[in-house]
LOZAKE-114824 format. One record per residue (C-alpha): residue number from 1; residue in three letters; z, y, x. Coordinates in Angstrom, 1 decimal. Last residue first. Example, Ala and Ser with C-alpha at 12.3 -4.5 7.8 and 13.67 -1.06 7.14 Angstrom:
BEGIN
node num 2, residuo ser, c3 7.1, c2 -1.1, c1 13.7
node num 1, residuo ala, c3 7.8, c2 -4.5, c1 12.3
This chain:
BEGIN
node num 361, residuo thr, c3 -23.0, c2 30.5, c1 -18.6
node num 360, residuo arg, c3 -19.6, c2 30.5, c1 -20.2
node num 359, residuo leu, c3 -20.3, c2 26.9, c1 -21.5
node num 358, residuo gly, c3 -21.6, c2 25.8, c1 -18.5
node num 357, residuo ser, c3 -18.6, c2 27.2, c1 -16.0
node num 356, residuo gln, c3 -16.4, c2 25.2, c1 -18.2
node num 355, residuo ala, c3 -18.4, c2 21.8, c1 -18.0
node num 354, residuo ala, c3 -18.2, c2 22.6, c1 -14.5
node num 353, residuo arg, c3 -14.1, c2 23.2, c1 -14.1
node num 352, residuo gly, c3 -14.0, c2 20.3, c1 -16.0
node num 351, residuo pro, c3 -15.8, c2 18.4, c1 -13.8
node num 350, residuo pro, c3 -14.0, c2 18.9, c1 -11.2
node num 349, residuo thr, c3 -16.1, c2 21.2, c1 -8.4
node num 348, residuo ala, c3 -17.1, c2 19.0, c1 -5.6
node num 347, residuo asp, c3 -17.3, c2 20.9, c1 -1.9
node num 346, residuo asp, c3 -13.6, c2 20.1, c1 -1.0
node num 345, residuo ala, c3 -15.0, c2 17.8, c1 1.7
node num 344, residuo glu, c3 -12.6, c2 14.6, c1 2.2
node num 343, residuo ile, c3 -9.6, c2 14.7, c1 5.2
node num 342, residuo ser, c3 -9.1, c2 11.7, c1 7.4
node num 341, residuo asp, c3 -12.2, c2 12.6, c1 9.9
node num 340, residuo pro, c3 -10.7, c2 16.1, c1 10.3
node num 339, residuo asp, c3 -7.8, c2 13.9, c1 12.5
node num 338, residuo ile, c3 -5.0, c2 16.6, c1 12.0
node num 337, residuo arg, c3 -3.2, c2 17.7, c1 15.0
node num 336, residuo ala, c3 0.1, c2 17.4, c1 15.8
node num 335, residuo pro, c3 2.7, c2 19.1, c1 18.3
node num 334, residuo ala, c3 6.0, c2 16.9, c1 18.1
node num 333, residuo ala, c3 9.6, c2 17.0, c1 17.0
node num 332, residuo arg, c3 12.0, c2 14.1, c1 17.2
node num 331, residuo glu, c3 14.2, c2 15.6, c1 19.8
node num 330, residuo asp, c3 14.9, c2 18.6, c1 17.0
node num 329, residuo val, c3 12.3, c2 17.8, c1 14.1
node num 328, residuo gly, c3 9.5, c2 16.1, c1 13.1
node num 327, residuo ala, c3 5.6, c2 17.0, c1 13.3
node num 326, residuo val, c3 4.8, c2 20.4, c1 14.6
node num 325, residuo leu, c3 1.1, c2 21.7, c1 13.4
node num 324, residuo glu, c3 -1.7, c2 23.3, c1 15.2
node num 323, residuo ala, c3 -4.1, c2 23.8, c1 12.7
node num 322, residuo asp, c3 -7.6, c2 22.5, c1 13.0
node num 321, residuo val, c3 -7.7, c2 21.4, c1 9.2
node num 320, residuo pro, c3 -6.1, c2 24.3, c1 7.7
node num 319, residuo val, c3 -2.9, c2 24.0, c1 5.5
node num 318, residuo ser, c3 -4.3, c2 25.3, c1 2.0
node num 317, residuo arg, c3 -3.8, c2 21.1, c1 0.9
node num 316, residuo lys, c3 -0.3, c2 21.5, c1 1.1
node num 315, residuo val, c3 0.6, c2 18.4, c1 3.7
node num 314, residuo leu, c3 1.6, c2 14.5, c1 3.3
node num 313, residuo ala, c3 1.4, c2 13.3, c1 6.3
node num 312, residuo leu, c3 0.4, c2 9.7, c1 8.0
node num 311, residuo ala, c3 1.3, c2 9.7, c1 11.4
node num 310, residuo val, c3 -0.1, c2 9.2, c1 15.0
node num 309, residuo ala, c3 1.1, c2 7.8, c1 18.4
node num 308, residuo gly, c3 -1.6, c2 6.4, c1 20.3
node num 307, residuo leu, c3 -5.4, c2 6.0, c1 18.7
node num 306, residuo glu, c3 -6.6, c2 2.7, c1 20.2
node num 305, residuo his, c3 -3.6, c2 0.6, c1 20.1
node num 304, residuo his, c3 -1.7, c2 2.6, c1 17.4
node num 303, residuo leu, c3 1.4, c2 3.4, c1 17.6
node num 302, residuo thr, c3 2.8, c2 4.2, c1 14.4
node num 301, residuo val, c3 4.5, c2 6.9, c1 12.0
node num 300, residuo thr, c3 4.5, c2 6.1, c1 8.3
node num 299, residuo gly, c3 5.4, c2 9.6, c1 6.7
node num 298, residuo val, c3 5.9, c2 13.0, c1 8.0
node num 297, residuo arg, c3 6.3, c2 15.7, c1 5.1
node num 296, residuo gly, c3 4.3, c2 18.8, c1 4.8
node num 295, residuo val, c3 4.0, c2 22.4, c1 4.9
node num 294, residuo pro, c3 7.1, c2 23.7, c1 6.2
node num 293, residuo arg, c3 6.9, c2 27.3, c1 7.8
node num 292, residuo gly, c3 7.3, c2 28.2, c1 12.0
node num 291, residuo gly, c3 3.8, c2 28.6, c1 12.2
node num 290, residuo asn, c3 2.5, c2 25.2, c1 10.7
node num 289, residuo val, c3 5.7, c2 22.5, c1 10.4
node num 288, residuo val, c3 5.5, c2 18.8, c1 9.2
node num 287, residuo pro, c3 8.9, c2 17.9, c1 7.9
node num 286, residuo asp, c3 10.5, c2 14.5, c1 8.7
node num 285, residuo gly, c3 10.8, c2 12.5, c1 5.7
node num 284, residuo pro, c3 9.3, c2 9.3, c1 7.8
node num 283, residuo arg, c3 10.4, c2 9.6, c1 11.2
node num 282, residuo pro, c3 9.1, c2 12.0, c1 14.2
node num 281, residuo leu, c3 8.8, c2 9.8, c1 17.3
node num 280, residuo glu, c3 11.2, c2 10.1, c1 20.4
node num 279, residuo glu, c3 9.6, c2 11.5, c1 23.9
node num 278, residuo asp, c3 7.3, c2 9.7, c1 25.8
node num 277, residuo gly, c3 4.3, c2 11.6, c1 25.2
node num 276, residuo ala, c3 5.0, c2 13.1, c1 21.7
node num 275, residuo asp, c3 1.5, c2 14.4, c1 21.0
node num 274, residuo leu, c3 1.3, c2 13.1, c1 17.6
node num 273, residuo his, c3 -2.4, c2 12.6, c1 15.9
node num 272, residuo leu, c3 -1.8, c2 13.3, c1 12.4
node num 271, residuo leu, c3 -3.9, c2 11.4, c1 9.8
node num 270, residuo val, c3 -4.2, c2 12.9, c1 6.5
node num 269, residuo leu, c3 -2.7, c2 12.2, c1 2.6
node num 268, residuo arg, c3 -3.3, c2 15.6, c1 0.6
node num 267, residuo arg, c3 -1.4, c2 18.1, c1 -0.9
node num 266, residuo pro, c3 -1.3, c2 20.3, c1 -3.9
node num 265, residuo pro, c3 -3.8, c2 18.3, c1 -6.3
node num 264, residuo arg, c3 -7.1, c2 19.4, c1 -7.0
node num 263, residuo gly, c3 -7.9, c2 21.5, c1 -10.6
node num 262, residuo leu, c3 -9.5, c2 20.5, c1 -14.1
node num 261, residuo asn, c3 -10.6, c2 17.1, c1 -14.7
node num 260, residuo ala, c3 -8.8, c2 15.3, c1 -11.9
node num 259, residuo val, c3 -5.8, c2 17.1, c1 -12.2
node num 258, residuo arg, c3 -6.0, c2 16.9, c1 -16.2
node num 257, residuo ala, c3 -7.0, c2 13.6, c1 -16.3
node num 256, residuo val, c3 -3.9, c2 12.5, c1 -14.1
node num 255, residuo thr, c3 -1.5, c2 14.6, c1 -15.7
node num 254, residuo glu, c3 -2.4, c2 13.6, c1 -19.1
node num 253, residuo gln, c3 -2.2, c2 9.8, c1 -18.0
node num 252, residuo gly, c3 1.5, c2 10.1, c1 -17.4
node num 251, residuo arg, c3 2.5, c2 7.4, c1 -19.5
node num 250, residuo tyr, c3 0.0, c2 5.2, c1 -19.8
node num 249, residuo cys, c3 -2.6, c2 5.3, c1 -23.3
node num 248, residuo gly, c3 -5.8, c2 6.4, c1 -21.3
node num 247, residuo lys, c3 -8.4, c2 5.2, c1 -19.6
node num 246, residuo thr, c3 -11.5, c2 6.8, c1 -17.8
node num 245, residuo leu, c3 -9.6, c2 7.9, c1 -15.0
node num 244, residuo his, c3 -8.8, c2 4.3, c1 -13.7
node num 243, residuo val, c3 -5.7, c2 4.4, c1 -11.2
node num 242, residuo ala, c3 -5.1, c2 1.9, c1 -8.5
node num 241, residuo ser, c3 -8.0, c2 2.0, c1 -6.2
node num 240, residuo gly, c3 -10.2, c2 4.6, c1 -7.8
node num 239, residuo ile, c3 -7.7, c2 7.6, c1 -7.9
node num 238, residuo trp, c3 -4.5, c2 6.0, c1 -5.2
node num 237, residuo gly, c3 -5.9, c2 8.1, c1 -2.2
node num 236, residuo val, c3 -2.5, c2 10.0, c1 -1.6
node num 235, residuo glu, c3 -2.9, c2 13.1, c1 -3.2
node num 234, residuo his, c3 -4.2, c2 12.1, c1 -6.2
node num 233, residuo pro, c3 -1.8, c2 9.6, c1 -8.1
node num 232, residuo ile, c3 1.2, c2 12.1, c1 -7.4
node num 231, residuo thr, c3 3.8, c2 12.9, c1 -5.7
node num 230, residuo arg, c3 6.7, c2 14.4, c1 -6.4
node num 229, residuo glu, c3 9.5, c2 11.8, c1 -5.7
node num 228, residuo asp, c3 8.1, c2 11.3, c1 -2.4
node num 227, residuo thr, c3 5.5, c2 9.4, c1 -1.4
node num 226, residuo asp, c3 4.4, c2 8.2, c1 2.5
node num 225, residuo val, c3 7.2, c2 5.9, c1 3.3
node num 224, residuo arg, c3 8.5, c2 6.0, c1 -1.0
node num 223, residuo leu, c3 5.5, c2 3.9, c1 -1.6
node num 222, residuo arg, c3 3.4, c2 3.2, c1 0.8
node num 221, residuo pro, c3 0.1, c2 4.9, c1 1.1
node num 220, residuo arg, c3 -3.8, c2 3.4, c1 2.8
node num 219, residuo leu, c3 -5.1, c2 5.2, c1 5.1
node num 218, residuo ala, c3 -6.9, c2 3.1, c1 7.2
node num 217, residuo glu, c3 -5.8, c2 3.8, c1 10.3
node num 216, residuo val, c3 -2.3, c2 3.8, c1 9.1
node num 215, residuo arg, c3 -2.7, c2 0.5, c1 7.6
node num 214, residuo leu, c3 -3.6, c2 -1.2, c1 10.4
node num 213, residuo ala, c3 -0.6, c2 0.5, c1 11.9
node num 212, residuo glu, c3 1.5, c2 -0.9, c1 9.6
node num 211, residuo phe, c3 0.1, c2 -4.9, c1 9.9
node num 210, residuo ala, c3 1.2, c2 -4.5, c1 13.7
node num 209, residuo met, c3 4.4, c2 -3.4, c1 13.5
node num 208, residuo thr, c3 4.9, c2 -5.7, c1 10.4
node num 207, residuo gly, c3 4.7, c2 -8.5, c1 12.9
node num 206, residuo ala, c3 2.0, c2 -10.7, c1 14.5
node num 205, residuo ala, c3 1.0, c2 -15.1, c1 14.9
node num 204, residuo arg, c3 -2.4, c2 -15.0, c1 15.8
node num 203, residuo ala, c3 -4.7, c2 -16.7, c1 13.2
node num 202, residuo gly, c3 -6.6, c2 -19.6, c1 14.5
node num 201, residuo ala, c3 -6.3, c2 -22.6, c1 12.2
node num 200, residuo ala, c3 -3.1, c2 -23.3, c1 14.4
node num 199, residuo thr, c3 -1.6, c2 -20.0, c1 13.4
node num 198, residuo leu, c3 -2.6, c2 -20.3, c1 9.6
node num 197, residuo arg, c3 -0.5, c2 -23.8, c1 8.9
node num 196, residuo ala, c3 2.4, c2 -22.5, c1 11.2
node num 195, residuo phe, c3 3.1, c2 -20.0, c1 8.5
node num 194, residuo trp, c3 2.3, c2 -22.7, c1 5.9
node num 193, residuo ala, c3 5.0, c2 -24.7, c1 7.0
node num 192, residuo asp, c3 7.3, c2 -21.4, c1 7.5
node num 191, residuo arg, c3 7.0, c2 -20.4, c1 3.7
node num 190, residuo glu, c3 7.3, c2 -23.8, c1 2.1
node num 189, residuo ala, c3 10.3, c2 -22.8, c1 0.4
node num 188, residuo arg, c3 9.1, c2 -20.1, c1 -0.8
node num 187, residuo pro, c3 6.1, c2 -21.7, c1 -2.2
node num 186, residuo val, c3 3.0, c2 -19.3, c1 -1.2
node num 185, residuo val, c3 1.2, c2 -16.2, c1 -1.7
node num 184, residuo val, c3 -1.7, c2 -15.9, c1 0.9
node num 183, residuo asp, c3 -2.7, c2 -12.6, c1 1.1
node num 182, residuo ala, c3 -5.9, c2 -12.1, c1 2.4
node num 181, residuo ala, c3 -7.6, c2 -9.2, c1 4.5
node num 180, residuo asp, c3 -11.1, c2 -8.3, c1 5.8
node num 179, residuo lys, c3 -12.1, c2 -4.9, c1 8.0
node num 178, residuo gly, c3 -8.3, c2 -4.2, c1 8.2
node num 177, residuo pro, c3 -5.3, c2 -3.1, c1 6.1
node num 176, residuo trp, c3 -7.1, c2 -3.2, c1 3.8
node num 175, residuo pro, c3 -9.9, c2 -4.6, c1 1.0
node num 174, residuo met, c3 -7.6, c2 -7.8, c1 0.0
node num 173, residuo arg, c3 -8.4, c2 -11.3, c1 -1.1
node num 172, residuo arg, c3 -6.1, c2 -12.7, c1 -3.0
node num 171, residuo val, c3 -4.7, c2 -16.7, c1 -2.4
node num 170, residuo phe, c3 -2.4, c2 -18.1, c1 -5.0
node num 169, residuo gly, c3 0.8, c2 -19.8, c1 -5.6
node num 168, residuo gly, c3 1.7, c2 -23.4, c1 -6.6
node num 167, residuo gly, c3 1.0, c2 -26.9, c1 -5.1
node num 166, residuo ala, c3 -3.2, c2 -26.5, c1 -4.6
node num 165, residuo leu, c3 -3.5, c2 -22.7, c1 -4.4
node num 164, residuo ala, c3 -5.1, c2 -20.6, c1 -7.3
node num 163, residuo leu, c3 -7.5, c2 -18.2, c1 -6.4
node num 162, residuo ala, c3 -8.0, c2 -14.4, c1 -6.5
node num 161, residuo gly, c3 -10.8, c2 -12.5, c1 -5.7
node num 160, residuo val, c3 -11.2, c2 -8.8, c1 -4.4
node num 159, residuo gly, c3 -14.7, c2 -9.5, c1 -2.8
node num 158, residuo asp, c3 -14.9, c2 -13.6, c1 -3.0
node num 157, residuo pro, c3 -12.2, c2 -15.7, c1 -2.7
node num 156, residuo val, c3 -11.9, c2 -18.3, c1 0.2
node num 155, residuo pro, c3 -10.2, c2 -21.4, c1 -0.8
node num 154, residuo val, c3 -7.7, c2 -22.9, c1 1.7
node num 153, residuo gly, c3 -8.2, c2 -25.6, c1 4.2
node num 152, residuo ala, c3 -6.2, c2 -24.0, c1 6.9
node num 151, residuo ala, c3 -9.7, c2 -23.9, c1 8.4
node num 150, residuo ala, c3 -11.4, c2 -21.9, c1 5.3
node num 149, residuo leu, c3 -8.6, c2 -19.5, c1 5.4
node num 148, residuo val, c3 -9.2, c2 -18.4, c1 9.1
node num 147, residuo thr, c3 -12.7, c2 -18.7, c1 8.9
node num 146, residuo pro, c3 -12.6, c2 -16.2, c1 6.0
node num 145, residuo thr, c3 -9.9, c2 -14.2, c1 8.0
node num 144, residuo asp, c3 -12.0, c2 -13.9, c1 11.0
node num 143, residuo pro, c3 -12.9, c2 -10.0, c1 10.3
node num 142, residuo gly, c3 -8.9, c2 -9.5, c1 10.1
node num 141, residuo val, c3 -5.8, c2 -9.3, c1 8.8
node num 140, residuo val, c3 -4.1, c2 -13.0, c1 7.3
node num 139, residuo ser, c3 -0.8, c2 -11.7, c1 4.6
node num 138, residuo leu, c3 1.7, c2 -14.2, c1 4.0
node num 137, residuo val, c3 3.5, c2 -13.3, c1 0.6
node num 136, residuo ala, c3 6.6, c2 -15.4, c1 -0.8
node num 135, residuo leu, c3 6.9, c2 -17.1, c1 -4.0
node num 134, residuo glu, c3 9.9, c2 -19.0, c1 -6.0
node num 133, residuo asp, c3 12.4, c2 -16.7, c1 -5.2
node num 132, residuo thr, c3 10.6, c2 -13.3, c1 -5.8
node num 131, residuo ala, c3 9.5, c2 -14.6, c1 -9.0
node num 130, residuo asp, c3 11.3, c2 -12.1, c1 -11.1
node num 129, residuo arg, c3 10.1, c2 -12.6, c1 -14.7
node num 128, residuo pro, c3 8.2, c2 -11.0, c1 -17.5
node num 127, residuo glu, c3 7.6, c2 -13.2, c1 -21.3
node num 126, residuo val, c3 4.7, c2 -11.6, c1 -22.7
node num 125, residuo lys, c3 3.9, c2 -12.2, c1 -26.5
node num 124, residuo ser, c3 4.4, c2 -8.3, c1 -27.6
node num 123, residuo trp, c3 6.8, c2 -7.8, c1 -30.4
node num 122, residuo phe, c3 9.2, c2 -5.6, c1 -27.6
node num 121, residuo val, c3 8.1, c2 -5.8, c1 -23.7
node num 120, residuo met, c3 8.9, c2 -2.2, c1 -23.0
node num 119, residuo lys, c3 12.9, c2 -2.8, c1 -22.1
node num 118, residuo thr, c3 11.2, c2 -6.0, c1 -20.1
node num 117, residuo leu, c3 8.6, c2 -3.9, c1 -18.2
node num 116, residuo tyr, c3 11.2, c2 -1.1, c1 -17.3
node num 115, residuo gly, c3 14.1, c2 -3.8, c1 -15.6
node num 114, residuo leu, c3 11.5, c2 -5.7, c1 -14.2
node num 113, residuo leu, c3 10.2, c2 -2.7, c1 -11.9
node num 112, residuo glu, c3 13.7, c2 -1.5, c1 -11.4
node num 111, residuo ala, c3 14.7, c2 -5.2, c1 -9.9
node num 110, residuo ala, c3 11.3, c2 -5.8, c1 -8.6
node num 109, residuo asp, c3 11.7, c2 -2.9, c1 -6.0
node num 108, residuo asp, c3 13.6, c2 -4.1, c1 -3.6
node num 107, residuo pro, c3 10.9, c2 -4.7, c1 -1.3
node num 106, residuo glu, c3 7.5, c2 -3.1, c1 -2.1
node num 105, residuo val, c3 5.8, c2 -5.0, c1 -5.0
node num 104, residuo asp, c3 3.9, c2 -8.2, c1 -6.2
node num 103, residuo leu, c3 3.1, c2 -8.5, c1 -9.6
node num 102, residuo trp, c3 1.7, c2 -11.9, c1 -11.0
node num 101, residuo val, c3 -0.4, c2 -12.0, c1 -14.1
node num 100, residuo thr, c3 -0.1, c2 -15.4, c1 -15.4
node num 99, residuo asp, c3 -2.4, c2 -17.9, c1 -17.2
node num 98, residuo gly, c3 -4.5, c2 -19.5, c1 -14.4
node num 97, residuo val, c3 -4.4, c2 -16.5, c1 -11.9
node num 96, residuo his, c3 -4.5, c2 -12.9, c1 -12.6
node num 95, residuo ala, c3 -3.4, c2 -11.1, c1 -9.2
node num 94, residuo val, c3 -2.0, c2 -7.2, c1 -8.9
node num 93, residuo val, c3 -0.6, c2 -5.6, c1 -5.9
node num 92, residuo met, c3 1.9, c2 -3.3, c1 -7.4
node num 91, residuo his, c3 2.9, c2 0.6, c1 -7.0
node num 90, residuo his, c3 5.9, c2 2.0, c1 -8.6
node num 89, residuo leu, c3 7.3, c2 5.3, c1 -9.5
node num 88, residuo val, c3 4.6, c2 7.9, c1 -9.1
node num 87, residuo arg, c3 4.2, c2 11.0, c1 -10.6
node num 86, residuo gly, c3 2.4, c2 11.8, c1 -13.5
node num 85, residuo asn, c3 4.4, c2 14.2, c1 -15.5
node num 84, residuo ile, c3 6.0, c2 11.3, c1 -17.9
node num 83, residuo asp, c3 6.7, c2 8.5, c1 -15.1
node num 82, residuo leu, c3 4.1, c2 6.4, c1 -13.8
node num 81, residuo val, c3 3.9, c2 3.4, c1 -13.0
node num 80, residuo leu, c3 0.9, c2 2.2, c1 -10.5
node num 79, residuo ala, c3 -1.7, c2 -0.5, c1 -10.2
node num 78, residuo glu, c3 -3.9, c2 -2.4, c1 -7.5
node num 77, residuo thr, c3 -6.4, c2 -5.3, c1 -8.0
node num 76, residuo gly, c3 -6.9, c2 -8.8, c1 -7.8
node num 75, residuo thr, c3 -9.4, c2 -11.2, c1 -9.7
node num 74, residuo asp, c3 -9.3, c2 -14.8, c1 -10.7
node num 73, residuo gly, c3 -9.5, c2 -14.6, c1 -14.2
node num 72, residuo pro, c3 -10.9, c2 -11.6, c1 -15.8
node num 71, residuo leu, c3 -9.4, c2 -8.3, c1 -16.0
node num 70, residuo glu, c3 -10.1, c2 -6.9, c1 -19.3
node num 69, residuo ser, c3 -7.3, c2 -5.2, c1 -20.6
node num 68, residuo val, c3 -6.9, c2 -4.3, c1 -17.0
node num 67, residuo his, c3 -7.8, c2 -0.8, c1 -16.6
node num 66, residuo gln, c3 -5.4, c2 0.7, c1 -14.1
node num 65, residuo thr, c3 -2.8, c2 2.9, c1 -14.5
node num 64, residuo leu, c3 -0.3, c2 0.7, c1 -16.1
node num 63, residuo leu, c3 2.1, c2 0.3, c1 -19.3
node num 62, residuo leu, c3 -0.6, c2 0.0, c1 -22.1
node num 61, residuo his, c3 -2.9, c2 -2.5, c1 -19.9
node num 60, residuo leu, c3 0.3, c2 -4.6, c1 -19.1
node num 59, residuo trp, c3 0.2, c2 -5.5, c1 -22.9
node num 58, residuo ser, c3 -3.1, c2 -6.1, c1 -23.4
node num 57, residuo leu, c3 -3.4, c2 -8.5, c1 -20.4
node num 56, residuo arg, c3 -0.3, c2 -10.4, c1 -20.8
node num 55, residuo asp, c3 -0.8, c2 -10.4, c1 -25.0
node num 54, residuo glu, c3 -0.9, c2 -14.6, c1 -24.1
node num 53, residuo gly, c3 2.1, c2 -15.0, c1 -21.8
node num 52, residuo pro, c3 2.7, c2 -14.9, c1 -18.6
node num 51, residuo val, c3 3.8, c2 -12.1, c1 -16.5
node num 50, residuo ala, c3 5.5, c2 -12.9, c1 -12.7
node num 49, residuo leu, c3 6.9, c2 -10.6, c1 -10.7
node num 48, residuo val, c3 7.1, c2 -10.7, c1 -7.0
node num 47, residuo gly, c3 9.3, c2 -8.9, c1 -4.3
node num 46, residuo arg, c3 7.9, c2 -8.2, c1 -0.7
node num 45, residuo his, c3 10.2, c2 -9.8, c1 1.9
node num 44, residuo ser, c3 7.9, c2 -12.7, c1 2.6
node num 43, residuo arg, c3 5.7, c2 -10.2, c1 4.7
node num 42, residuo asp, c3 5.7, c2 -12.6, c1 7.1
node num 41, residuo val, c3 2.2, c2 -11.4, c1 9.1
node num 40, residuo val, c3 -0.8, c2 -13.9, c1 10.0
node num 39, residuo ala, c3 -3.3, c2 -12.2, c1 12.8
node num 38, residuo ala, c3 -7.2, c2 -12.8, c1 12.6
node num 37, residuo gly, c3 -10.4, c2 -11.7, c1 15.3
node num 36, residuo arg, c3 -10.9, c2 -8.3, c1 16.9
node num 35, residuo ala, c3 -9.6, c2 -5.7, c1 14.4
node num 34, residuo met, c3 -6.2, c2 -8.0, c1 13.6
node num 33, residuo ala, c3 -6.2, c2 -9.8, c1 17.1
node num 32, residuo arg, c3 -5.8, c2 -5.9, c1 18.5
node num 31, residuo gln, c3 -2.6, c2 -5.2, c1 16.7
node num 30, residuo glu, c3 -1.1, c2 -8.5, c1 17.4
node num 29, residuo ala, c3 -1.8, c2 -6.7, c1 21.4
node num 28, residuo leu, c3 -0.3, c2 -4.0, c1 20.4
node num 27, residuo pro, c3 2.9, c2 -5.9, c1 19.1
node num 26, residuo asp, c3 3.0, c2 -7.5, c1 22.1
node num 25, residuo gly, c3 6.3, c2 -10.2, c1 21.9
node num 24, residuo arg, c3 5.7, c2 -11.6, c1 17.7
node num 23, residuo his, c3 6.5, c2 -8.3, c1 16.1
node num 22, residuo ala, c3 8.8, c2 -6.6, c1 13.1
node num 21, residuo pro, c3 9.7, c2 -10.0, c1 12.2
node num 20, residuo val, c3 11.0, c2 -10.2, c1 8.8
node num 19, residuo arg, c3 14.5, c2 -8.4, c1 6.9
node num 18, residuo ala, c3 14.2, c2 -5.0, c1 8.5
node num 17, residuo asp, c3 11.0, c2 -4.5, c1 6.5
node num 16, residuo pro, c3 12.1, c2 -1.7, c1 4.6
node num 15, residuo asp, c3 13.8, c2 0.0, c1 7.4
node num 14, residuo his, c3 16.6, c2 2.5, c1 6.4
node num 13, residuo pro, c3 16.4, c2 5.8, c1 8.8
node num 12, residuo ala, c3 18.2, c2 5.3, c1 12.1
node num 11, residuo asp, c3 21.5, c2 7.0, c1 12.0
node num 10, residuo ala, c3 23.1, c2 4.4, c1 13.8
node num 9, residuo pro, c3 20.3, c2 3.6, c1 16.3
node num 8, residuo val, c3 18.9, c2 0.3, c1 16.1
node num 7, residuo thr, c3 18.7, c2 -2.4, c1 19.0
node num 6, residuo asp, c3 15.2, c2 -3.9, c1 19.1
node num 5, residuo thr, c3 15.0, c2 -7.9, c1 17.3
node num 4, residuo ser, c3 12.4, c2 -10.0, c1 17.4
node num 3, residuo asp, c3 11.5, c2 -13.1, c1 15.3
node num 2, residuo thr, c3 10.8, c2 -16.6, c1 16.5
node num 1, residuo met, c3 10.0, c2 -18.7, c1 13.5
């Protein structure tokens, strides 16, 4: 497969996607293919863990934020691992296929997560292992995803289903980053052959820049890029998709329940439109400033084929939607405004507060 490399400044921040192609020649055209047809992206740098064993579901249910004790076979979901204070440590995409639960995670995160899982085995009948050397993640994105999968001879799961592939691996339907998507997780030794097979079936070859642009548009956060060491799930939209509010028995659950029932998180994830012109764009971790005071941090920054220069940012909940912001520092500073459509209304009273008010009444 061809790659494209750009000159990287000496002071550039760590790029978690440096080990796979950023683009295949035209990142904006690759985005348009994802929005209107289909494109395939090599995301084989993601870590993959396998959790086989007869206790796999009940054991994971005690450790993850998602309700997985009765997760049906051939099903996918998302989940988190939190610390004792409810802050996000790990994010994973899950597939329950055959007699194994598969967890794929951010690049370089597999070893740390596996270390935690291994410590928690105790007497449970599970055998977690690092399967990154076994399987590689390819992602097909776009409304034509089902057509491409069928043309490539890949089973097409319904909803968020996950189905085994003949010869090893699985395909998992995804609700993001585009209008439709699927992760085709294949034997690592066959990655290039599978990539060629999917492009021959009608998917345009694309890189991670296009994938990230559509993820930003979809307001889907990325661990350690759009989050920091203080992030709780409520701030970045992981309640529901990765956190089940009515289950307990996992580390950090007290914070999750308290914020959901009695209050609102101190920050929220928003989409920023950047007026950067031809200037250098802000970087992840740069401050967001309002009236000279820091009010948040920049996350993923991208050039979108329709929206222009945009970024995800974690900002204080008290920041007005129409605030005149600045994102970035020094030569990277750019005027920024919040996209109002990226903010959910705060009209609803948290259920715990409503119950307290009812009791007082």
